N, C-alpha and C positions, 0 to 999 in steps of 0.2 A: 454455594453450589459446588459439588465435587468435580474438580477438574479432571480427575483420573477415572471418570465413570466409563462404563462400557461404551457409551455413545461416542465418546471421544476416541476410544481405541479403534473404533470401526468407522472413523471418518472416511469420506470418499478418497480413495487413492487415485492419483493421477495416472492415466494410461501410459504404458511404456512407450517412449517416443520412437522406438524402432519398429512398432507395429503400425501399419497403415490404418488410418481412421477415416470413416466416411463423415464428411462435414458439409452440410448444405451451405453454410456460410463460406467455406473455402471454395465450394463449387461455384457459387455466385461470383465470388472474387475472381476466379479463373475465367469465367465467361466474360466478365467486364474487361479483364486484361486482354483476352483474345480478341474482343471486338475493337479495342482501342489501339493497342500498341502496334500491331502489324499495319493497321490502316494509317495511323499517323506516320509511321516509318515510310510506307509506300508513298503517301502524299508528299512528304518532305523530299523524297528522292525524285519521284516522277514528275511532280508539278512544280515544286520550288527549286529543285536541283541543287540543294545546299546540303553538304555532308555534315556540317556543324549542326544545322537545324535538325537533321535526321538523327544524329547521335544523341542530342540532348532531349529530343522528343521521345526517343525510345527509352532512355534511362529515366527521364522524367515520368514517363508512363508507369514504369516499374515502381518508382518512388511513390507516386500518387495512388496507384491501384493495388500494389502488392505489399510494399514495405510499410506504408501507413495504413492503420486500421482504426478509424476514429469512431467513437461511440456517441450516443445521444440521439436526438431527433434530427430531422433534416436541417433545421436551422443551426443546430450545434455542428453538424457535419460540414455545412457550408462555411460556417465561421472558421472551423479548424482547417479546412482545405485552403481557404483564402489565406489564412495565416501561414500555412506551409508554402504556398506560392510566393508570398512576399518575402518570407524568411529565406527561402531557397534562392530567390533572385538576388538578395543582398549577399548571401554567401557565395553565389556563383561569381559575382563581380569581384569580391574579395579574393576568392581562390584564383581567378584569372590573373589578378594583379600580383598576387604573391608568388605565382609560378615562375616569375622572371628571375628570382634569386633563391637559391636553396636555403641560405641562412634566414632570409625573410620568410620563406614558406614554413620553416621549422617553428619560428616564433609565432607566426600567425596561426598555424595549426594548433599549437598548444593552447592559445587563448580561445580560439573559436570553438574547438572541440569541448573544452571545459565548460564554456558558457552554454552551449547547446545541450549537452548532457545534463548539466546542473539545472537548466531551465525546466527539466521534467518535474521538479517539485511543485510547479504551478498547478498540476492536475493531470488526469489520465490522458487527455488528448495531447497535451504538451509532451508528455513522456512517450506516447505512441508515435509521435511524428519526429522524434529526435534523430533516429538513424536515417530516415528519409531526407531530412534537411541536411544532414552531414553528407549524403550522397551528392547533393548539389554543390558542396564545397570540394570534396576530395576529387571529383571527376576533373574539374579544371585545374585544381592545385597540383595534381600529380600528372598532368598531361601538358605537352608543349602547346603554347598558344600565346597570343598577344591580345592587347586590349581592343584591337580592331575586330576581334571575333566576338566580343561581348554581345553586340546586338543580335547576331545570329543565334548565339547560345541562349540568350534570354528568350528569343522567339520560339525556339524549340521547347524550352522549359515551360513557358506560358501556354503554348499550344497543348502540351500534355496536361498542364494543370487545369485549363478550362474544360477540355474535352473529358478528361478523367473525372473531374468533379461532377460534371453533368451526368456521366455514366453512373457514378456512385449514387447520386440523388434520384436518378430515374430507375435504377435497378437494385434498389435497396428496399426490403420490406418495411412496412410501417413499424416504427420502433415501439415495442410494447414496454411495459414497465421494466426497468433494468433488473438484472438478477439480484443486485444488492437491495433494491427496493422490495422485490418479491420476498427475499429472505427476511428483511426487517418486518414486513407485514406478517409473515408467518410466525416469526418469533414473538411479536407482540400478541398475536392471537393465542399462541400456545401458553404464554404467561397468564393471560386472562383465564384460560381454561384451568390452569394450575390453581389459581386463586379461587375460582368458582368451585372447584372440587372440594377445597377445604371449607368453604362457606356452606356447602350443602351438608355433608356429614363426614367428610374425610375418607369415605370408602374408596374413592378412586384417586386419592392424592398421589400414590406411588406411580401409577400409570401416567397421570398428568405430568408428574415431575420428570419422568423419563422423556416424554414428548417435548417438554420445555427445554430440557438439556440438549436434546438432539437439534431442536430448532435454533437454539442459541449457537451451537457449534457450527451449524450450517451458515448462520449469519457471519460468524468469524471467518469461516472458509471463504465466503464470497468477498469479505472485506480484505483478506490477505492473499487473494488468489493471484495477484500481480505484484511485481516488485515496486510498484508505485501506488500511491493513495488513489483509490477509485473515485475521488471527488475533486472538483476543481475549485476555482476561486469565487465562483458566483455565489450569491447569497443562499440559494436553495441547496447548492452543493455543500457549503459549509454547515448548513443546518442538518443535512443528512449525515455528514461526518460526525457531528456531535450526537445525533440521535443513536448511532450505533453504540457509542460509549454509554449512553444513558440506558439503553436496553440491556447491556451487559450488567450494569449496576442494578437495574430492576430485577433481573434474573437472580442475582446474588441475594438481594433483600427478600424477595418472595420465597426463595428456597430456604433461607434461614428462618423466616416466619413460619412456614409450614412444617419445618423440621421440629420446631418447638411447640407449635400449635397445629397439629395435623387436622384436628376437628375444631373449626371455628364456629360451628353452628350454635354453640352455647355461649359464645362471647357476648359481652354487653352490647345492647342494641346500637349504641352510638358507634362503637368500634366496628361492628358488622356493617353498618351503613357506610362508614368510611372505607372499609375494605371493598365493599361492593362498588363504591364510586371509583376506587382505584382500578378495579377490573373494567369498569365502563370506560375509563380513560385509556386503558391499554387497547380496548377494541376500537376506540377513536383513532389511536395511532395506526392500528392495522388498516383501517379504512382509508385514512388520509394518504399514507405512503403507497397504497394500492390505487390511488386516484379515484376513490369513491366518495360521494357526498356524505356528509355527516352533520349532526346538529348537537354535538356534545356541549354541555354548559359547564365551562371551567369554574364559573362562579359557584356552582352547586358543590363542587369538590372543595373549594375554599371554605364554604360554610360548614361542611362536614368536618374539615380539619379543625375549625374553630370550635365546633360542638365537642370534639374530643378534648380540647383544652379546657372548656367550661366544665366538663364532667370531672376532670381532675381537680379543678378549683373547688367544686362543690363537695367532692369527696373529702378533701382536707388531708394534709400530710400526716396527721396523727392517727387517722383511721386505720383499722386493720385492713390489710390487703392493698395499702396504698402503693407500696413498692412494686407489687406484681401488676397493679393497674398501670403504673408508669412504664413498666417493661412492655406490656402489650401495646400501650399507646405509642411507645417508641417505634415498634415494628410497623404499626398501622400508619403512623404519620410519616415515617421515613419512606415507605413505599409510595404514599400519596404525593409527597414532595417530588420524588424522582419521576413519577408518572406525570405530574403537572408540568415539569420541565420538558418531558418527552413529548407531551401534547403540543407545547409551544413550538418545539423544534420541528415536529412533524408538520404542523401547519406552515411553518416557514420553508420546509423542504418541498412543498407544492409550488411549481412554477408560478410566480406572481404572488406567493404567499407572504413574502417579505419585500419591502421596497428594495429595488435593485441598487447595488452600490457600484459606482464606477470603478473599474479595475485600473488602479493607478500604480505608479512606481512604489508608492508607500505601501499599498497592499501586497505587492510582490515582495518587497523587502521584508515585510512582516512575516510572510510565509517562509522566506528563504533564510532569515536570520538564525533560527534554531539549528540550521544545517551547516552553518559555516564553522565546522569543527571536524577534526579528525575522528571524532566519535560518531560522525554521521556517515551512514552508508552512501547516501547520495553524494556527499562531498568526496569520499574516497573513490567511489566508482567513477565519478566524473574526472577526478584527477588521474586515476589510473588509465582511463580511456584516452585522455588527452596525451599522456606520456607515451602510451603505446602507439597512437596514430602519428605523433610527432616523430618517434623513432622510425616508424615505417617510412615516412616521407624522407627522412634523412638517409636511411639505408638504401631506399630505392633510387634516390638522386645520386648518392655517392657510388653505387654499384654500376650505374649506367645501364640498367635493364631497359629493354625497349618499351615495355608497357608498365610504367610505374604505378598506374592506377590500380592494377590488379594486386600489387603488393599491399597497398593501403586498404583496398577492399577486403583482402584476405584477413588482415588484422582486425578490421571492424566486424567481420562475420563471426570470428571464433573467440573473441575476448569474452571471458566469463568471470565468475566471482572469485575463483581461486586457481592455483596452478594445476591441480589435478583435473578439475572440470575443463579448463582451457585445453589441456593436453588431449583429453578425450574428444572434444569438439574439433580440435585442429586435425587429429588423425582422421576423423570422419569427413572433414572438409577436403583433405587431400584424397581420400578414397573416392569421395563423390566427384571431385574434379577429374581424377583418373578415369572413373567410370564414364563420366560425360565425354571425355576425350575419345575413349574407345567407341562409344555410341556415335559421337559426332564424326569420327574418322570413318566408321563403317558407312554412315549415312552419306558422307561426302564422296567416298569411294564408289558408292552405288549410283548416286545422282550426279556426281561431279560438281562442277561449279555452274551448272545450268541455272540461269536466273529463274525460269518458271518453276523448276523443281524446288529451288530454295524458297521461293515465295509460298509454295504449298507446304513446305516443312516448317516455316516460321510460325504460323498460328498454332500448329500442333505442339511445338516446343513451348510456346508461350502459355498454352493451356495447362500443360503439366507443371511448368514453373510457377504459374499463378496459383495452382491448387496446392502445391507442396507445403508452404509454411503452416505448421501446426497440424497438418493432416497426414503428410507423408514423412518417412524417416528423414532426418537431416541430410544424410548421405544422398538420398534420392533427389531431394530438393537442390542440393549443390550440383548434382549431375545434370538435372534438367536446366538449371541456369547456365551451365557451361555449354550445353548443346545450343541453347538459345543465342548465347553470345557468339558462338562459332558461326551460326547461320547469319546473324546480323553483320558480323565483320566480313564474311564472305560476300554478302550482298554489297557492302561498301567498297571493299577491295579484295577481290578473289585471291585467296592464298591457300585454300585447301585445308587439310587436316593439321598442318603445322601450327595454326592458330591455337589449337587446344594444347599442344605441347608447350608452347610459350606460356600459356596461362598456368600450367602445372608448376613451372619454374617460379613464376611470380607469386602464386598463392603459397608455395612452400616457403619462400622468403618471408611473406607476411605472417604465416603461422609461426615461424621461428621467432620473429620479433614479438609476437603475442605471447608465446610461451615464456620468453625471458621476462617480459613485463609482468605476466601473471605470477611467476616464481619470485621475482624480486620485490614487487610493489605491494602485494597483499596476499602472501601465500596461504594464510589461514582462512581467507575468505571472510564471510560476515560473522563467523563464530566468535572471534575475539571482540568484535565491535558490539555484538549483542550483549556479551558479558559486561563490557564497559558501560553500555547504555542502561543495562539493568541496574548497575551500581549507581549511576547518576540518578535514575528514576527513584530508587529507594531512598537515596539521601535527600533529594529535593522533596519527595513526598513526605518523608518524616519531618523535615523542617517545616513544611507547610502545615502539616497536621498539628505540630506543637504550637505554632504561632496562632492557628485558627482556634485551638482549644483555649489558649490564653486570652484571646479576644472574647470568646463566648463566656469566659469566666470573669471577665473584667480585670484581668491581670495586665492587660495592655489595651490601649485605646486607639492605636493606629490600625486600620483594617489590614489583614494579612494579604499579601500579593501572591496570586497563583502562577505568576509568569514563569518562574524557574521550573516548577513542577510540570506545567503545561509544555514547555519547550523540551524538557527531558522526555516526557511521554511521547511527543511527536518524533523525536530522534529514535526512541526505542521502537516505535511502531514501524518506521521505515527500515530499521536494522533487521527487525523480525521478518519483514517481507523479503529483504535481500537474502537472509539465511534460508528461508523456506523455498525460495526460487532457485537456489544453487543446486546443481547436480551433485551426485555423490552421496556417500553415507552420512547420515546425521548422527554424530556420536552423542548428542544430547537428546534423550527421548522427548518427543513432543509433549506428552502429558506433564513432564517436569518443567519444560519451558513455559507451557501455558500457566502452570500453577504460579510460577514466578511473575509472569507478566500480569496475571490477575491480582497478585499481591500488590504490585505497584498501582494498578487501577483502584484497588480497594482503599489504599492509603490516600490517594489523591482525591477521590470522590467523598470519602469520609471527611477529609479536611474541608472540602468545598461545602459539604452540608453544615459543618460547624461554623464556617465563615458566614453562612447565611443567617445564623442566630443573632438576635440583637445584643449589642454590647450593654451589660447591665449598669455600668457606671456606678459601681458600689465599692466600698472599701473591702479589700480581700479578707476573708476569714480563714481559719485553719482548714476548713473543708475544701474551699476553693484552692488553697495553696497545695493541699495534698493531691488534688486532681491535676494541678499544673505540673507538679513533680512527676506524676504518672505519665502525662503527655511527654515530658522531657525524657523519661525512661524509654518510651516508645521510639522517639527520634534517635536516641542513642543506640537502641537495638538495631534499627534500620541502618544506621551508619556502620555498625559492627558487621551486619550482613553484607553491606556493600563492599567493605574492605576485603571480604573473602572473594567476592566476585571479580574485583579489578586488581587483585594481588597487591594492594597497598599494605595489607597485613599478611605476612607469610606464615602465620601460625597454623596450627593443626586444624583442618577444616571440621572434623567431627567434634571438636570442642565447642563449636557454636551451639548455644542453647537459648531459647526464648526466655525473657524475664518473667518472673512470677508476679502477677498483679493481684493484690488483696482486694476483697470486696469492701470498699471504703464505707458503704452504708452499714456494715456490720462491725465497724471498728468501735472500740469504746469511746464514748463521748461524741460520736458523730451525730449531727443534727441535720435534718432535711427540711426544716421549716423555712418557707420563703426562699427556697433554692431551686425553683423550677428549671432555670437554665442550667444550673450545676448538675441537676439530675439528668438532663439530656446529654450533657457532656460525658457524664459517667457512663450512660448507656452506650454512647458511641465508642468510647474507649474500651469498654468490656467487649463490645461486639467485634471490634477489629483485633483485640489482643487474643481472642479465642482462636483465631486463624493463623497465628504466627508460627506455631510448631510445624505446620505443614510446609513451610518454606525452607526449613533447615536442610532436609535431605536433598531437594533439587538444587539448592545453592551449592552443596557439596559436590554434586555431579558436575555442575558448570565449572566450579573452581578447579576440580581435578583436570578437566579438559584444558584449562589454561596452562597447565604444566606439561602437556603433551608436545612433542616435537611437531612442527608444522607439516612434515611429510607423512605423519601417521593419521 
């Protein structure tokens, strides 16, 4: 499938974040926060009479209702909010204990922040709740207090957690199929339409191809829309994650098939039936992920695959047209195998479709282990955030500012993927804070410190602050939050407009810390990590491809392991998300980037297909050895490409060229008799080698960027 198609170039552009956007989701979030936060704050002061409870109920309400935005159905949201409540309670106790000593607070902050941020690899809800959980830690860690205050603080936190969770469950619409599931359903249906157009007469293949390309790119958009993987550790989540990759592979296989055979109406009946079964399997996938009932018979698809094999056996390797028959059969069977796997994963992606596995430490370790590397965006982001927050705690404690919490919160608010993006956000944070101080000062000058007037102003400020994230410009959201805090603290201890001025000073210190951390700790952002992870993925995929080919040829008898290629692919996936979510100019064009990413996917899935062939357990003949050498050349070429990307080879980038692969079936003395598996290996290698040239230019673009200074 052409990655640089017009459909990709016109992919949905994200709205500019300085333009206000109407969002029904944000409006509902704002209503929930307005109903809960002022009421809890008033109850804690007027009824309980405890300022600690009031403070932690107010900030806990913001954490639960504004900072955390969990997905899924009501059961998923209940589970996520309960996890946030428990995690926040533990962190609150740890933060209170650590606040007694600045050195202790620094060490604990480093460890806690890293673990909380890195824990986001577990899934979207874990990632979405990370900042909210850290709020429960930084508030006590950067505030004066003793362990005797813990019960009151926990009381306020749990009051906000219980009431806030109830508000989310009661005031949330019924969760429809997620955007990712909708995109997967549409992509599968578009691929079925593409195949059906070729099976009819080929007249509408071009139009169907464009629709399939667009649907596939929309699926990729949804899958990479956030910096974290949009699936969790549950069995159905992992199945949906795998299904996205399989649909990408199906799209590539079907596009290659219809480009060579745009009109399949005249193909042999056996192959047409197999292709029709493949189309039916794609429609089964579309129905399943959309939550619709279906009755697809996977056994029938298996029988059609076997019928294709029997036709080749009956035809005989010496018959005219045998090689062409093998070629068509390769396309038909490869698509059928991919769709059969997709059907299996789609059924498992339905809640209850696969036996639930207990989420254990082993499963968490299995997900996290590929990311324990400086090549992982999750690891580097978590480490950078931990260093920045720790520096903020140390600077705030050593400088003796009155409200150390705002220094740390300022750092947490503006930390981004690179120095340039951090600087932009820091400036807007300061502007927003200054604007909020002005608005708050005017408000307080008008109404004074009159309690009734402040209580009237509080829900209005909370309404705006609750609506702001993702809907209003960042500056406006920062201003609204500043006004809210000014009102809250004037209700606790009337001090007038001076509270806002103090917050400007503290946020400025936090922004400065964040800027230094962003400049020193990862100034190039995710760009360099993407290049390194691309190199890893090409090397691991090439090695897996060579070992899988040798397995299918009988040149080795121990099954090839996909572990290294799978881990490299997971790291690349997250690095790509981090890169796309960063603000600022993307010096690497997205079409070039996607072409390289799909190159790694193609090598890994081709290897997976070869690894699924039976090991022939025969003595190697010259033909098999030639194919083994060809697979080795492919692995060497991928390694050569990787050396350009990660700068281990400092040679001239334009000198890179794909190897030339001869058609071994046309070599003098080549025999195809009794070499069914070898012919399949040959088709796989020819199929993937035909796409190597399109990787050269994008690799050169990425390699050139590796030599640019970080400030450019």
